[in-house]
N, C-alpha and C positions, 0 to 999 in steps of 0.2 A: 504494500500500500504506500502511495506517495501523497504527501500533503502539499498542496499548492497554495501559497499565499499570493494575494493579488490575482486571484483566479479569473476574474472577469475582465482583466485589463489587457493592454496591448500585447504583453508577453505571456501572461498566464493562460489566456484563452487558447492560443495556438499550441502552447505547451501541453495542455490537456489533450488536444487532438493528437499530438505526436505520441504521447504516452499511451493513450488508448489504442492507437493504431498499432503499437508495439505489443499490445495485449496486457499492459500494466493496469493494475487497479488504482483508481485515483479518488482522492478526497479533495474537493474544491472548497476552499475557505473563502467566504465572502461576508461582508458586513451586512448584507441585506439578501437573505436567501429567497425572499418572496419575489425579488426582482430578477432572480436567476431564471434563465430559460434557454432552450436550444442546446443543452449539454448533450454530449454523446451518451448513448445508452450505457448504463452501468455506473456512471459517475455519481459519487455520493456528494451531494451539496450540503454544506454545513455553514452555520452562521456564527461568526465570532470576530473579534477585533484583536489583531496581533499587538496593538499598543496596550492591551490589557491581557497579558499572557494567561491569567487565570481563566479567562473566558474561552480559551482554546484548548485548555488542558484535557478535556474529555476527548478531543479529536486526535490526540497523539497516540492513542492505543492502537497497536498493530502497525504503526507507520515505520517503514524502512528508511525512507529518505524524505527530505523536506526541501522545497524550493523557497528561498527567502528573498522576497522582493524588497528592493531598497527603499521604496516609498511605503508600501503596506506595513512593513515591519520597522519603520524608521525610528519609532519612539522607544523600542525596547528590544533590539535584536539579540543582545546577550542573554536577556531573561528568557526570550523565546527559545533560544538554543539550549540553555541550561535545562529548561523544562523538557525539551526534546530528548536530551541526553538521559535525563532521569527516567524517561519512558521507553528507553531502549532504541531510540532512533540512531541509525548508524552514520548517515551521510547528510550533508547539507550542500546544496548548490546555491550560491549567493549571486544575486544580480548586482554588478558593479558597473564601472565605466572606464573608458580608456584614459580619461583625464583625472582619475581618482587621486593621483599623487601631486596634482597641481594645488596651489593655494585655494582655500575654500572660496574666496571671492572671484576665482577664475572658473568656477563651476556653476554655470547658470541654473542647472537643474536643482541645485540645493535650495534655491529660492522658490521652487515649486514642491518642495517636500522630500526630495531624494536625499538619502544619507548613504551614499555609495561607500564612502570610506569606513563609516562606522559598521555597516553591515558586513563588509569584507573582513574587517579586523575581528568582528565578533565570530565570524565563521572560522578564521584561522586559529583563534584562541579557544574554540569551543570544546576541543577534545574529540570532536567528530571527524570522520573523513570529510574533507572539504574540497570544493572546486569554486573558484571565483570566475565569473564571466564578465570580463571588462568589455562592455559593449560600446560601440561608436554611435554616432548620430543615427537615430531611428528614421528610416524613410517615411514612416507614418507622420512625422512632424510636419512634412511638407503639405499633407492634407489639411492640417490645422491652420497653417499660415497662408496657403495659396488657393485652396479649393474654391472659396467664395469668389475671389477675383476671377479665376479661370472660368467658372460657370457663368459669370456675368459679362465676360469680354475676352479680348485677345492680348491684353497687356497686364503683366504682373509688376506692381510697384513694390520696391523693397530696397534695403541698403546693401552696399558692398557686393556688387555683381560678381566680383572676382574672388569672393570668399568660397573656399572649397571644403567639401566633406566627401566621405565614401559611404553613401547611405546604406544602412543595414536593414535588410528585409526581416520583419519580426518572425517570419516562419523559419528563417535560418537560425536566428537566435533561439527560438523554441526547440528546433531540432537538435541543436548543440546541447541545450539544457537537458533535454530528454536523454541524450547519449551520456551526459555526465551523471545523471541520476541512475541510469540503468547499468552502467559499466564501471570498472575500476581504472579505466585507461588514463583518466586525467586527475586522479586524486592528488591533492597537494599542489595544484597548478593554478596560476592566474592566466586565463586564456584571453588574449586580445582579439576581439572579433569585429571585423569591419565589412563593409560591402565590397563589391567587386572592383570598383575603380573610383578614383577621385573625380568629382564633378563640381564645378563652380555653381553658384546660384543660377547664373544665366544658362549654363549647360543643362541643369536639371529642368528648368522651364522648357527648354528646347526639346528634351526627351519627352516630357509630358505632351507637348504638342504633336510630336511624331506619333506617339501611341494613340492619341485621340484623333489624329488625322486633321489637325488644324495648325495654323501658324501662330505661335505664341512668341511674345517678346518680353524680356525682363528689362524694366526701366528703373535704373538706379535713382534713388532719392536720398537726400541728406539723412544722416543717421538720426539727427534730432527730430526730423519729421516722422521717420519710421517709428521712433520710440514713442512719440506722442500718440500715433495711431494705434500701436499695440496696447498702450496703457488705456486708451479709450475703449478698446475691445475687451478689457478686463484682465489683461496680463498684469501680474504684480510688478510694481515699479522697480523693486530691487532685482527681479529676474531680468527685466528689460535692460536695465543698466549693465548688469553683468554680461548679458548677451551681446550688447553693442560693443562693450570693451573687448570681448573675445573676438568679435569680427575685426575690430581695429588692429589687434595684435597679430592676427593670423591672415589677414586679407592678402591675396597674391601668392600664398604658399599652397602647395598641394596638400590635400587631406591625407591623413594617415591611412595606409592600406597594408593589411597583414594577411598572412596565409592561415589564420586561426580557424576559419570556417572550413576551408579545404582540408586542413589537418584532421579536424574533428569528424567531418562527414564524408571525406573521400571524394569530394566533388567541389567545383567552384561555387562561390556564393551566387545566389540569384542576383540578377542585374537590377538596376533601378528601373529599367524599362519593364522588367518582369513585375516589379512591385506596382508600377503605374497600371499595367494591364489588369492586375488582380484587384485594383481599387478604382478603375476608370469611372465607375458610376458616381463616385464622390466628386469628380471634377466636371460632371455633366449636369448634376441636379441643381 
């Protein structure tokens, strides 16, 4: 049995698909079980909050491995893993990030609740078999930032057209997480996982257009204008400031590309075009 925290999220949901496809038994932990729907047959959906470890204690029984999500378990990762160890759990796979060793104010996702460093450190110190997945930029982030503009027109307005990332398909991350839970191959390792190749903001928008069959253009706007727009849309001000600072520091440099996915899965990562094709409806609606 495998306990998945963050079960309904961008990583947790495809991870459940990967595990059940491999024949594994899965217990999906969510804060709102009533809202859970569409799970694969046989998945046990349970309600609890990893920030209150006592609330999830009953769900540790019979669990072999746990997937520890860096946002879902942000408040109490060490306590969750101590509880897991007490219940006989053997392995933890922790979600972290490629920038985990940078200063905290260089990690924009911290301002949205991710605690990559704390979760990774808790896994290493837990006394369990551990694997840390240091994930790069999620391809799914481009749906949040650009889908509205693309569904409404042919121009995407944003900062730093030459800022580059190697977008990671969440299904690749999920497949690696499943492999790490199910096998002993990567115990004690921090796997750096990126997408197939580095793409600038402008190139990503071009890829979206190619997949959708339309001509799209990325129009660079000043960082302060982009920041005000994001804050007006509800993004936390501290997150936006950290993000713009990251763009400034790294603009014009290629994004990190590793062979982590290929090593773990024996195949190349899915391309950003693959991700767009899998999510094309989000850019058309």
